[in-house]
TIPA-760130 format. One record per atom (N, C-alpha, C, O): z, y, x. Coordinates in steps of 0.02 Angstrom, whole numbers, padded with zeros to 5 digits, always signed. Each point is the difference from the previous one (the first is absolute). Layout:
REM residues N
ZYX/...
//
This chain:
REM residues 326
-00988+01187+00412/+00086-00026-00011/+00041+00031+00062/-00031+00017+00051/+00099-00008-00056/+00035+00051+00024/+00039-00057+00035/+00016-00045-00040/+00003+00036+00101/+00061-00043+00029/+00063+00033+00017/+00007+00049+00037/+00044-00087-00073/+00077+00027+00012/+00020-00011+00068/-00007-00057+00023/+00028+00099+00011/+00028+00004+00085/+00069-00009-00021/+00034+00009+00051/-00001-00022-00093/+00079+00007-00007/+00025-00038+00066/-00033-00048+00019/+00087+00066+00015/+00036-00036+00049/+00009-00071-00023/-00013-00051+00033/+00041+00053-00104/+00031-00072-00017/-00038-00041-00014/+00023-00057-00003/-00092+00064-00012/-00055-00050-00015/-00026-00024+00069/-00006-00059+00016/-00012+00120+00027/-00031-00028+00047/+00042-00027+00056/-00021-00018+00055/+00081+00018-00077/+00068-00041+00046/+00005-00061-00037/+00032-00044+00028/-00058+00029-00091/+00015-00065-00019/-00078-00015-00023/-00018+00006-00059/-00025-00025+00108/-00075-00018-00023/+00022-00081-00048/+00046-00036+00017/-00078+00026-00059/+00006-00057-00054/-00079-00005-00028/-00049+00036+00012/+00058-00096-00054/-00083-00020-00021/+00046+00030-00068/+00053-00015-00028/-00120+00079+00017/+00016+00021-00080/-00074-00005-00035/-00047+00039+00007/+00050-00083-00035/-00075-00043-00041/+00025+00010-00076/-00026-00030-00047/+00068+00065+00042/+00033-00008-00083/-00044+00050-00026/-00057-00001+00024/+00070+00055-00077/-00051+00032-00039/+00020+00091+00027/+00019+00047-00036/-00031-00047+00100/-00001+00066+00040/-00049-00012+00052/-00009-00056+00025/-00024+00109-00008/-00064-00013+00059/+00053-00017+00080/+00059+00012+00011/-00107-00042+00027/+00021-00011+00069/-00034+00005+00053/-00058-00007-00019/+00057+00014+00075/-00046-00003+00043/+00024-00043+00062/+00056+00002+00026/-00115-00045-00006/+00035-00046+00039/+00002+00036+00075/-00024+00056+00006/+00047-00084+00040/+00002+00043+00059/+00021-00056+00042/+00045-00038-00015/-00091+00034+00081/+00014-00054+00059/+00050+00019+00023/+00007+00061+00011/+00046-00106+00001/+00058+00008+00034/-00015+00005+00066/+00029+00046+00030/-00077-00091+00008/-00021-00010+00065/-00062-00030+00000/-00040+00002-00047/+00033-00036+00114/-00061-00044-00004/+00004-00062-00021/-00047-00040+00007/+00112+00024-00039/+00002-00050-00034/-00046+00007-00065/-00039+00046-00014/+00055-00105-00022/-00025-00017-00079/+00033+00020-00051/-00026-00008-00056/+00104+00048+00063/+00046-00002-00043/-00025+00075-00019/-00036+00038+00033/+00074-00029-00112/-00021+00072-00023/+00051+00031-00035/+00030-00029-00046/-00012+00103+00069/+00054+00028-00032/-00026+00035-00073/-00061+00009-00003/+00098+00009-00051/-00012+00029-00058/+00043+00061+00003/+00060+00001+00011/-00103+00055-00023/+00029+00079-00016/-00034+00010-00077/-00059-00010-00013/+00119+00034-00042/-00032+00008-00061/-00038+00071+00019/+00009+00041+00044/-00062-00049-00104/-00032+00075-00010/+00009+00017-00076/+00022-00042-00040/-00040+00106+00024/-00011+00002-00086/-00072-00004-00012/-00036+00023+00044/+00014-00045-00089/-00042-00013-00033/-00021+00013-00080/+00036-00017-00047/-00094+00048+00038/-00002+00018-00083/+00031-00060-00051/-00010-00061+00004/+00049+00094-00049/+00022-00028-00046/-00062-00048-00046/-00053+00027-00017/+00066-00090+00003/-00065-00046-00039/+00041-00029-00054/+00060+00008-00005/-00094-00038-00030/+00036-00057-00037/+00057-00037+00016/+00054-00003-00030/-00079-00033+00094/+00054-00046+00037/+00028+00024+00056/+00030-00038+00038/-00038+00124-00021/+00020+00024+00061/-00022-00051+00048/+00048-00022+00033/-00112-00006-00016/-00044-00047+00041/+00037+00035+00077/+00016+00057+00014/-00013-00121+00025/-00024+00032+00083/-00039-00005+00028/-00048-00038-00004/+00062+00085+00047/-00088-00005+00047/+00031-00009+00070/+00045+00031+00028/-00077-00075-00010/+00025-00016+00086/-00068+00011+00045/-00054-00016-00024/+00057+00035+00069/-00061+00028+00048/+00008-00055+00076/+00026+00011+00055/-00054-00064-00077/+00006-00053+00049/-00076+00003+00059/-00054-00025-00015/+00066+00057+00071/-00067+00021+00045/-00016+00049-00036/+00028+00053-00011/-00084-00078-00012/-00056+00060-00014/-00019-00034-00085/-00045+00022-00036/+00078-00065+00023/-00002-00047-00067/+00053+00035-00045/+00056+00010+00022/-00078+00013-00099/+00039+00026-00030/+00032-00072-00035/-00047-00041-00001/+00090+00019-00019/+00034-00045-00022/+00054+00032-00043/+00036+00049+00013/-00039-00096-00080/+00047+00008-00072/-00004-00068-00029/-00043-00043-00006/+00115+00051-00012/+00019-00066-00039/-00045-00018-00056/-00019+00047-00035/-00003-00108+00019/-00022-00002-00061/+00031-00001-00060/+00061+00010-00002/-00093-00022-00050/+00022+00006-00070/+00043-00057-00018/+00048+00003-00038/-00070-00056+00070/+00052-00061-00012/+00069+00016+00032/+00049-00024-00030/-00035+00069+00100/+00060+00025+00011/+00033+00031-00044/+00058-00016-00014/-00100+00079-00020/+00025+00042-00030/+00034-00033-00068/+00057+00013-00020/-00111-00064-00013/+00024-00023-00047/+00068-00052+00008/+00043+00002-00045/-00037-00032+00083/+00055-00045+00035/+00058+00051-00009/+00046-00022-00034/-00040+00078+00053/+00055+00032+00013/+00012+00037-00076/+00058-00001-00021/-00101+00028-00014/+00015+00015-00061/+00033-00044-00052/+00041+00018-00042/-00077-00106+00053/+00037-00046-00033/+00066-00012+00028/+00049-00001-00036/-00045-00008+00096/+00086-00005+00026/+00034+00067-00019/+00059-00007-00016/-00077+00054+00015/+00057+00059-00032/+00017-00013-00068/+00059+00005-00017/-00120-00028-00039/+00015-00017-00070/+00034-00058+00004/+00044+00007-00043/-00037-00060+00068/+00047-00048+00002/+00059+00008+00006/+00037-00032-00037/-00004+00085+00096/+00053-00008+00035/+00055+00074-00038/+00061+00011+00000/-00120+00026-00026/+00029+00066-00022/+00020+00001-00068/-00044+00022-00037/+00106-00042+00004/+00017+00012-00065/+00001+00049-00030/+00024+00046+00032/-00047-00027-00102/+00028+00056-00028/+00076+00017+00008/+00021+00054+00021/+00016-00104-00040/+00070+00005+00019/+00026-00059+00015/-00027-00054-00013/+00091+00062+00049/+00013-00060+00051/-00014-00017+00059/-00036+00043+00027/+00049-00091+00009/-00034-00017+00074/-00022-00064-00015/+00024-00039-00041/-00080+00029+00082/-00046-00079+00002/+00046-00039+00058/+00047+00020+00035/-00086-00095-00041/+00045-00028+00054/-00057-00029+00024/-00047-00022-00034/+00055+00021+00106/-00072-00043+00051/+00040-00057+00028/+00053+00006+00031/-00076-00049-00041/+00037-00074+00047/-00039-00010+00064/-00061+00012-00002/+00095-00039+00074/-00023-00012+00030/-00006-00066+00025/+00057-00019+00009/-00092-00020+00005/-00006-00069+00013/-00009-00004+00080/-00052+00023+00025/+00097-00048+00010/+00000+00007+00076/+00016-00067+00042/+00017+00000+00059/-00027-00062-00103/-00015-00069+00021/+00036-00002+00062/-00026+00002+00055/+00096-00006-00070/+00049+00005+00051/+00018-00082+00022/-00001-00021+00057/+00016-00016-00114/+00021-00051-00009/-00033-00070+00016/+00020-00050+00031/-00083+00065-00066/-00049-00059-00002/-00078+00027-00015/-00003+00043-00044/-00045-00057+00069/-00053+00001-00024/-00029-00031-00069/-00035-00051-00003/+00057+00093-00055/-00047-00044-00066/-00077-00019+00008/-00046+00030+00029/+00047-00081-00057/-00070-00024-00001/-00051+00044-00050/+00028+00039-00040/-00084-00042+00040/-00041+00051-00026/+00014-00010-00097/-00003+00047-00040/+00016-00118+00021/+00021-00010-00073/+00064+00032-00025/+00003+00027-00055/+00069-00032+00111/+00041+00035-00016/-00003+00076+00015/+00026+00038-00041/-00051-00017+00088/-00012+00075+00001/-00040+00043-00074/+00017+00053-00027/-00069-00098+00011/-00037+00011-00056/+00064+00009-00045/+00021+00055-00015/+00006-00106-00004/+00062+00010-00044/+00040+00050-00007/+00014+00031-00051/+00007-00025+00120/+00042+00073+00007/-00030+00063-00014/+00033+00046-00022/-00087-00042+00032/-00033+00060-00015/-00025+00013-00063/-00018+00058-00015/+00014-00117-00036/+00006+00011-00065/+00056+00020-00026/+00006+00052-00032/+00043-00097+00045/+00074+00022-00031/+00031+00072+00002/+00035+00028-00043/-00063+00003+00124/+00027+00078+00018/-00015+00037-00051/+00033+00045-00025/-00104-00073+00003/-00020+00050-00057/+00015-00017-00061/+00003+00049-00037/+00009-00099+00011/+00004-00034-00065/+00066+00005-00021/+00019+00033-00048/+00026-00076+00092/+00085+00011-00011/+00031+00042+00026/+00040+00032-00034/-00048-00015+00113/+00037+00052+00023/-00004+00073-00025/+00043+00044+00008/-00105-00038-00043/-00045+00072-00009/+00006+00042+00065/+00021+00057-00011/-00033-00073+00074/-00017+00048+00039/-00048+00031+00000/-00047-00014-00036/+00048+00083+00093/-00051+00045-00006/-00047-00011+00035/-00059-00001-00016/+00089-00011+00082/-00067-00017+00056/+00031-00071+00025/+00052-00026-00020/-00109-00004+00081/+00037-00067+00038/-00017+00052+00062/-00049+00037+00003/+00100-00043+00041/-00011+00022+00067/+00009-00058+00067/+00036-00049-00009/-00056+00056+00048/+00010-00056+00044/-00039+00013+00060/-00051+00035-00008/+00065-00056+00067/-00009+00019+00081/-00038-00058+00029/-00023+00003+00057/+00015-00077-00113/-00030-00056+00031/-00072+00012-00006/-00027+00023-00050/-00008-00041+00111/-00074+00039-00007/-00045-00059-00044/-00047+00013-00038/+00074-00079+00052/-00040-00059-00038/+00005-00004-00072/-00041-00032-00033/+00094+00065+00007/+00012-00001-00067/-00013+00054-00041/+00023-00002-00057/-00056+00053+00074/-00035+00062-00028/-00045-00027-00047/+00009+00013-00060/-00061-00054+00081/-00060-00015-00020/+00015-00033-00058/-00035+00014-00049/+00082-00059+00040/+00030-00064-00044/+00020+00046-00053/-00026-00002-00056/+00076+00048+00074/+00031+00033-00049/-00044+00044-00057/+00003+00007-00061/-00050+00020+00119/-00040+00042-00041/-00052-00028-00061/-00025+00027-00049/+00023-00091+00076/-00046-00053-00043/+00024-00012-00060/-00027+00012-00054/+00083-00036+00065/+00043-00010-00065/+00021+00049-00045/+00006-00006-00061/+00009+00069+00107/+00009+00056-00056/-00060+00014-00038/+00002+00002-00061/-00057+00006+00094/-00063+00018-00040/-00012-00049-00041/-00031+00017-00049/+00049-00093+00052/-00024-00047-00052/+00043+00035-00069/-00014-00039-00046/+00049+00082+00024/+00035+00030-00041/-00029+00051-00028/+00026+00027-00049/-00104+00001+00083/-00017+00064-00049/-00036-00037-00059/-00029-00053-00009/+00050+00119-00031/-00015+00007-00070/+00053-00036-00039/-00008-00006-00060/+00071-00023+00096/+00063-00025-00029/+00049+00049+00002/-00003+00053+00031/+00067-00084-00078/+00047+00063-00003/+00057-00053+00026/+00006-00050-00036/+00035+00053+00093/-00013+00075+00038/-00060-00024+00042/-00013-00059+00010/-00023+00116+00016/-00046-00012+00039/+00020+00000+00089/+00057+00003+00024/-00113-00006+00008/+00030-00011+00070/+00029+00062+00042/-00015+00059+00001/+00063-00097+00033/+00052+00047+00039/-00044+00029+00062/-00035-00038+00033/+00037+00098-00020/-00021+00005+00063/+00036-00025+00064/+00061+00008+00006/-00095-00034+00034/+00022-00030+00070/+00015+00058+00070/-00032+00053+00005/+00061-00065+00023/+00016+00052+00043/+00009-00015+00059/+00055-00025+00010/-00099+00032+00050/+00031-00028+00081/+00041+00045+00025/-00014+00059+00007/+00074-00088+00009/+00046+00042+00051/+00018-00024+00046/+00059+00006+00016/-00106-00045+00027/+00008-00003+00059/-00038+00043+00062/-00032+00051-00013/+00036-00072+00065/-00009+00042+00063/-00097+00005-00012/-00044-00036-00023/+00048+00090+00047/-00087+00035-00006/-00045-00016+00080/-00060+00009+00010/+00110-00035+00039/-00023+00010+00061/-00058-00035+00018/-00048+00026+00027/+00054-00104-00047/-00072-00035-00004/-00038-00003-00043/+00014-00025-00054/-00082+00056+00071/-00050-00002-00038/-00027-00055-00041/-00021+00011-00057/+00021-00079+00088/-00019-00055-00035/+00043-00023-00045/-00018-00044-00040/+00081+00070+00040/+00046-00017-00060/+00000+00059-00055/+00012-00010-00060/-00028+00068+00087/-00035+00057-00066/-00043-00020-00038/-00004+00009-00061/-00056-00053+00119/-00067-00014-00038/+00013-00040-00046/-00026+00010-00055/+00071-00068+00064/+00023-00043-00048/+00027+00010-00065/-00021-00022-00054/+00081+00065+00070/+00026+00042-00078/-00046+00033-00029/+00001-00006-00061/-00053+00050+00089/-00048+00045-00036/-00047-00057-00052/-00006-00006-00061/-00020-00031+00118/-00066-00047-00031/+00036-00035-00059/-00036-00021-00045/+00093+00014+00040/+00043-00052-00042/+00024+00041-00065/+00030-00028-00045/-00043+00087+00043/+00000+00048-00072/+00051+00037+00003/+00003+00046-00041/+00041-00052+00083/+00054+00052+00013/+00004+00064-00049/-00046+00041+00004/+00095-00032-00045/-00001+00076-00026/+00021+00064+00034/-00023+00055-00011/+00078-00072+00063/+00007+00057+00043/+00023-00034+00048/+00014-00060-00001/-00004+00117+00072/+00042-00041+00064/+00059+00044-00002/+00007+00040-00046/+00038-00044+00095/+00060+00046+00021/-00023+00021+00074/-00008-00038+00047/+00001+00104-00047/-00005+00018+00077/+00060+00058+00020/+00020+00048-00033/-00003-00067+00085/+00063+00044+00024/-00025+00059+00020/-00045+00005+00041/+00076+00048-00073/-00006+00075+00035/+00022+00011+00048/+00060-00009+00011/-00115+00038+00048/+00009+00007+00063/-00027-00064+00052/+00014-00009+00059/-00057-00030-00106/-00029-00070+00044/-00060+00024+00029/-00031+00041-00034/+00004-00059+00099/-00050+00004+00022/-00040-00062-00019/+00036-00049+00008/-00089+00033-00028/-00033-00044-00043/-00086-00011+00063/-00028+00050+00021/+00009-00109-00007/-00070-00010+00023/-00045+00020-00049/+00009-00006-00061/-00061+00030+00090/-00074+00025-00017/-00009-00056-00070/-00009+00015-00060/+00017-00075+00090/-00048-00056-00035/+00064-00016-00068/-00023-00030-00049/+00073+00043+00047/+00048-00003-00048/-00006+00062-00048/+00014-00003-00060/-00034+00058+00091/+00005+00056-00046/-00052-00003-00031/+00009+00025-00055/-00086-00052+00063/-00067-00001-00027/+00034-00051-00040/-00007+00023-00057/+00039-00076+00052/+00004-00060-00049/+00059+00031-00077/+00008-00023-00057/+00019+00081+00093/+00053+00010-00056/-00035+00060-00055/+00031+00028-00046/-00091-00019+00063/-00027+00051-00062/-00019-00038-00058/-00028+00033-00044/+00039-00096+00032/-00017-00037-00057/+00057-00006-00040/-00008-00014-00059/+00073+00025+00086/+00058-00010-00023/+00044+00054-00008/-00008+00049+00036/+00059-00049-00083/+00048+00043-00023/+00048+00023+00033/+00035-00050+00008/-00002+00101+00023/+00030+00002+00071/+00093+00030-00034/+00011+00050-00035/+00021-00082+00051/+00075+00010-00017/+00030+00022+00065/-00003-00036+00050/+00042+00108-00050/+00014+00014+00048/+00082-00017+00006/+00043+00004-00044/-00036-00025+00109/+00074-00035+00018/+00040+00046+00046/-00006-00010+00060/+00055+00071-00086/+00039+00024+00023/+00062-00017+00019/+00027-00027-00047/+00010+00030+00097/+00064-00013+00036/+00049+00055+00001/+00049-00006+00037/-00056+00055-00071/+00042+00063+00003/-00025+00045-00067/-00058-00004-00021/+00102+00042-00006/-00016+00050-00043/-00052+00059+00042/-00048+00027-00028/+00064-00016+00086/-00041+00067+00035/-00057-00028+00008/-00049+00037-00004/+00035-00125+00020/-00078-00014-00007/-00019+00006-00062/-00058+00021+00006/+00070-00025-00065/-00025-00004-00060/-00003+00075-00028/-00040+00009-00046/+00074+00040+00066/-00004+00071+00007/-00071+00014+00029/-00032+00039-00035/+00010-00056+00074/-00043+00020+00061/-00078-00017-00045/-00048+00039-00008/+00053-00102-00014/-00058-00027-00051/+00002+00049-00057/-00054+00028-00011/+00098-00014-00024/+00001+00043-00049/-00018+00072+00025/-00034+00023-00046/+00038+00012+00085/-00001+00069+00035/-00079-00007+00010/-00032+00047-00025/-00008-00102+00059/-00061+00003-00005/-00047-00035-00049/-00058-00019+00010/+00097+00016-00068/-00033-00029-00058/-00050-00054-00001/-00055-00001-00027/+00099-00058+00073/-00027-00061+00018/+00034-00059-00039/+00056+00015-00022/-00076-00073+00008/+00030-00056-00020/+00034+00013-00083/+00052+00033-00007/-00092-00067-00056/+00032-00001-00048/+00025-00052-00008/+00016-00012-00058/-00006-00025+00093/+00074-00071-00020/+00021-00001+00071/-00038+00001+00049/+00110-00005-00048/+00028+00009+00063/+00064-00067-00010/+00036-00013-00048/-00041-00011+00099/+00050-00061+00006/+00064+00020+00046/-00013+00011+00059/+00089-00006-00083/+00049+00035+00040/+00026-00079+00023/+00006-00048-00039/+00009+00048+00112/+00031-00065+00014/+00066+00002-00014/+00010+00051-00033/+00044-00083+00042/+00050-00023+00003/+00041+00066+00035/+00045+00025-00034/-00058+00000+00092/+00011+00045+00042/+00004+00073-00028/+00037+00044+00020/-00087-00042-00077/-00019+00077-00023/+00048-00009-00076/-00004+00051-00035/+00028-00082+00018/+00044-00012-00064/+00064-00013+00009/+00023-00030+00048/+00017+00059-00108/+00082-00021+00017/+00010-00070+00011/-00038-00039-00030/+00089+00015+00073/+00004-00057+00002/+00063-00044-00052/+00028-00054+00010/-00022+00092-00054/+00055-00002-00048/+00009+00049-00053/-00024+00053+00021/+00046-00046-00075/+00014+00032-00042/+00046+00069+00003/+00001+00051-00035/+00033-00071+00086/+00053+00054+00022/-00030+00054+00049/+00024+00056+00010/-00077-00080+00018/-00036+00047+00061/-00030+00060-00035/-00014+00005-00059/+00008+00045+00114/-00026+00063-00023/-00067-00006-00031/-00039-00039+00028/+00019+00066-00076/-00077-00017-00024/-00012+00072-00035/-00035+00007-00050/+00063+00035+00078/-00024+00079-00058/-00070+00029+00029/-00047+00018-00035/+00049-00018+00099/-00058+00011+00016/-00075-00035-00010/-00050+00035-00006/+00048-00099+00005/-00047-00046-00019/+00003+00004-00076/-00055-00011-00027/+00112+00026-00017/-00009+00006-00069/-00042+00070-00014/-00038-00006-00048/+00037+00064+00079/-00033+00048+00001/-00074+00008+00020/-00040+00037-00028/+00024-00083+00092/-00053-00007+00005/-00050-00047-00043/-00062+00003+00006/+00088-00038-00043/-00026-00047-00045/-00023+00044-00041/-00061+00002-00005/+00101+00044-00035/+00004+00031-00060/-00067+00060+00022/-00038+00015-00046/+00028+00014+00106/-00044+00052+00003/-00060-00040+00012/-00047+00039-00006/+00026-00100+00019/-00048-00035+00014/-00020-00067-00044/-00018-00055+00021/+00027+00077-00090/-00006-00048-00044/-00070-00055-00008/-00002-00059-00019/-00054+00110+00043/-00071-00040+00001/-00020-00037+00051/-00057-00024+00007/+00118+00016+00040/-00019-00061+00056/+00060-00049-00031/+00056+00012-00021/-00101-00084+00029/+00039-00069-00012/+00027-00007+00047/-00033-00010+00051/+00122+00011-00046/+00014-00044+00045/+00045-00056-00007/+00027-00016-00053/-00018-00016+00111/+00016-00074-00023/+00064-00016+00057/+00001+00036+00050/+00039-00075-00054/+00062+00005+00051/+00010-00094-00002/-00005-00040-00046/+00021+00033+00116/+00008-00074+00010/+00075-00002+00003/+00034+00044+00027/-00008-00102-00058/+00057-00019-00016/+00003-00089+00008/-00036-00045-00022/+00100+00045+00069/+00002-00082-00001/+00029-00033-00053/+00051+00013-00032/-00095-00061+00029/+00026-00048-00038/+00066-00045+00009/+00026-00007+00055/+00004-00025-00120/+00076-00040+00013/+00045+00023+00042/+00031-00032+00041/-00026+00106-00055/+00048+00039+00047/+00076-00041-00025/+00000-00033-00051/+00058+00040+00088/+00063-00013-00012/+00021+00034-00061/-00010+00060-00002/+00042-00091-00054/+00018+00038-00075/-00051+00026-00024/+00001+00054-00030/-00063-00096+00042/-00060+00035-00040/+00004+00076-00012/+00002+00033-00052/+00001-00011+00134/-00003+00074+00005/-00074+00029-00004/-00012+00060-00010/-00027-00101+00016/-00072+00030-00016/-00005+00024-00082/-00026+00053-00016/+00043-00081-00012/+00006+00030-00079/+00018+00059-00009/-00041+00041-00022/+00096-00026+00035/+00036+00065+00005/-00039+00064+00045/-00014+00056-00021/+00004-00080+00080/-00042+00054+00036/-00079+00002-00017/-00038+00048+00008/+00024-00105-00031/-00082+00014-00035/+00004+00042-00058/-00046+00034-00024/+00113-00039+00000/-00006+00046-00068/+00015+00070+00014/-00025+00041-00037/+00065-00020+00089/+00014+00065+00034/-00060+00024+00015/-00017+00057-00018/-00028-00104+00059/-00068+00025+00025/-00036+00034-00056/-00025+00056+00001/+00028-00107-00060/-00052+00025-00047/+00034+00064-00051/-00034+00028-00044/+00105-00012+00058/+00008+00069-00032/+00006+00047+00050/+00024+00053-00020/-00037-00054+00070/-00023+00049+00054/-00072+00022-00005/-00025+00049+00028/-00004-00096-00070/-00087+00014-00006/-00041-00039+00037/-00059+00018-00006/+00068-00070+00046/-00031-00065+00018/-00056-00023-00044/+00018-00011-00058/-00083+00002+00071/-00034-00024-00072/-00012-00082+00013/-00039-00029-00038/+00068-00002+00084/-00020-00075+00023/+00045-00005+00045/+00021+00038+00043/-00006-00103-00061/+00055-00046+00049/-00036-00061+00028/-00031-00032-00042/+00029+00006+00110/-00029-00056+00017/+00051-00042+00018/+00023+00014+00056/+00000-00057-00082/+00050-00060+00024/-00017-00045+00063/-00041-00045-00008/+00073+00055+00076/-00041-00041+00051/+00034-00058+00004/+00061-00002-00008/-00091-00045+00019/+00012-00078+00010/+00028-00024-00070/+00034-00050+00004/-00041+00075-00060/+00000-00035-00064/-00029-00070+00010/+00033-00052-00001/-00086+00058+00009/-00051-00086+00000/-00001-00013+00075/-00027+00037+00041/+00061-00099-00026/-00003-00027+00051/-00032-00079+00012/+00000-00031+00054/-00022+00010-00111/-00003-00074+00002/+00046-00061-00025/-00007-00060+00011/+00060+00098-00050/+00054-00035-00020/-00007-00016-00092/-00051+00007-00033/+00103-00024+00014/+00012-00029-00067/+00021+00079-00032/-00007+00017-00059/+00033+00022+00111/+00042+00070-00047/-00050+00051+00000/+00011+00058-00017/-00077-00083+00041/-00042+00064+00004/-00009+00026-00069/+00023+00055-00011/-00053-00084-00035/-00018+00024-00073/+00085+00017-00041/+00014+00045-00040/+00023-00089+00062/+00071+00016-00041/+00029+00057+00026/+00009+00044-00043/+00013-00028+00110/+00017+00059+00024/-00045+00064-00027/+00034+00047-00021/-00103-00040+00018/-00052+00055-00014/+00003+00009-00056/-00004+00058-00020/+00010-00103-00020/+00007+00011-00071/+00077+00048-00032/+00008+00045-00041/+00040-00083+00086/+00073+00019-00003/-00003+00103+00014/+00012+00049-00036/-00032-00059+00100/+00000+00076+00020/-00035+00050-00018/+00015+00060+00009/-00074-00087-00043/-00059+00060-00042/+00053+00002-00059/+00043+00043+00000/-00044-00076-00036/+00050+00003-00058/+00049+00045+00007/-00007+00051-00035/+00066-00054+00078/+00044+00031+00011/+00003+00076+00031/+00045+00040-00013/-00100-00028+00057/-00029+00059+00024/-00027+00033-00044/-00009+00059+00014/-00011-00082-00077/-00044+00045-00048/+00043+00006-00067/-00018+00018-00056/+00072-00035+00076/+00045+00007-00076/+00036+00077+00019/+00009+00034+00051/+00006-00028-00128/+00048+00077+00010/+00064-00004+00015/+00026+00041+00039/+00005-00085-00064/+00072-00022+00013/+00001-00053+00028/-00047-00039-00005/+00108+00024+00047/+00011-00058+00043/+00054-00043-00042/+00049+00030-00021/-00054-00092+00010/+00039-00042-00025/+00047-00026+00052/-00022-00003+00057/+00096-00018-00072/+00062-00039+00031/-00037-00073+00003/+00010-00029+00053/-00045+00001-00092/-00013-00067-00013/-00064-00010-00029/-00015+00009-00059/-00028-00033+00112/-00071-00014-00021/-00023-00085+00009/+00022-00032+00048/-00055+00008-00085/-00014-00068+00019/-00093+00020+00011/-00032-00042+00032/+00016+00069-00044/-00077+00014+00013/-00042-00054-00011/-00048-00010+00037/+00062-00023-00082/-00056-00063-00020/+00015-00052+00041/-00032-00049-00019/+00074+00034+00076/+00004-00046+00047/+00031-00051-00022/+00037+00008-00048/-00041-00055+00069/+00036-00066-00002/+00056-00004+00056/-00001+00023+00057/+00055-00064-00091/+00074+00001+00042/+00040+00013-00040/-00008+00005-00061/+00080+00006+00110/+00065+00035-00036/+00026+00033+00034/-00031+00010+00053/+00086+00020-00059/+00035+00051+00027/+00044-00030+00058/+00032+00040+00035/-00028-00108-00022/+00052-00032+00036/-00037-00014+00074/-00016-00056+00020/+00004+00118+00017/-00051+00004+00059/-00061-00038+00007/-00018-00022+00054/-00015+00015-00110/-00071+00008-00011/-00053+00041+00032/+00003+00056-00027/-00041-00056+00062/-00050+00027+00016/-00037+00046-00045/-00018-00034-00048/+00000+00094+00040/-00046+00049-00045/+00024+00006-00066/-00036+00005-00049/+00106-00006+00050/+00030+00021-00066/+00064+00046+00024/+00033-00010+00051/-00023+00052-00091/+00040+00048+00017/+00078-00029-00001/+00014-00036-00048/+00041+00051+00103/+00059-00010-00028/+00036+00041-00048/-00028+00046-00030/+00090-00061+00020/+00047+00046-00040/-00003+00082+00035/+00005+00052-00034/-00013-00055+00093/+00000+00081+00034/-00064+00015-00013/-00017+00059+00006/-00026-00104-00026/-00080+00043-00016/-00040-00017+00053/-00060+00010-00006/+00085-00037+00066/-00057-00006+00047/-00039-00055+00000/+00030-00053-00010/-00092+00050+00018/-00043-00066+00006/+00007-00011+00046/+00012+00052+00032/-00011-00114+00008/+00000-00028+00065/-00077-00060+00012/-00034-00034-00039/+00034+00045+00102/-00067-00035+00000/+00004-00058+00062/+00028+00001+00055/-00063-00045-00083/+00016-00068+00080/-00040+00024+00037/+00007-00026+00056/-00052+00069-00058/-00039+00014+00069/+00051+00020+00041/+00006-00031+00052/+00044+00089-00065/+00036+00038+00044/+00057-00040+00024/+00035+00020+00047/-00024-00084-00081/+00056-00057+00007/-00034-00050+00068/+00035-00032+00039/-00092+00035-00038/-00027-00044+00046/-00001+00019+00077/-00025-00038+00041/
//
């Protein structure tokens, strides 16, 4: 294998456990490891090879299968898929309520994936989703979007059966953490277009998450460079984070704009927080984001009237939510 010695990559050490080879390099006498991409022979899965001390380390077949299944779930032949984040901001749901929410996100809201940074909820979400195996719709991928700095937390989500985890590009991780990540899919999170270009240049990372800093904040912001990049790298699955329940339902127009630019999937941050609007909002947002044309007046199947009730569009087309009024 030949190590890339580009200044950009050496400058930005990061955990590269995606679909290209890497070498683990000791940063000091500490137990932390930095990662530098390497070229490896192309295989059916472009499997990664890691050298940890003298031991050859490779992702398991389970890891490769999970990444493949994730891409199949969130990369649609046409249009954009929508993932939903469970953030548990307002209250902790009981196991029964979380099970119901997980089921409703699959059946009623028609989400493409469930995201969460809540360590204790991952295994519960995975268990409920797996209960739908053999049914239609089938299980949704469950993605852990929380920090990877704590090996105990990472072990909990990995043993809970998580489909993939989000790793920040440029992050240095403890060796104990990197060894755990061999059995899950890796989604690379970038905070700028330059970071995404670095990943693309070294042919690493087949699933990339663009943070809100890396995408236009509104439909009026410049986006030609991003659109050109996405057009030139259509084989890469790209995901964009957008905030849920924005003023004037701005997330709907922004999400549609990002889809037109070529983004493969969207994830609605804080869409589910443990209140009565979780499923109502998620179903509304997914339906609106996947519509080819917007309407000026939409009931979205929710109860209420236009006289200031929440969850129903007003004469101006805006849907107001009680969560924002609290």
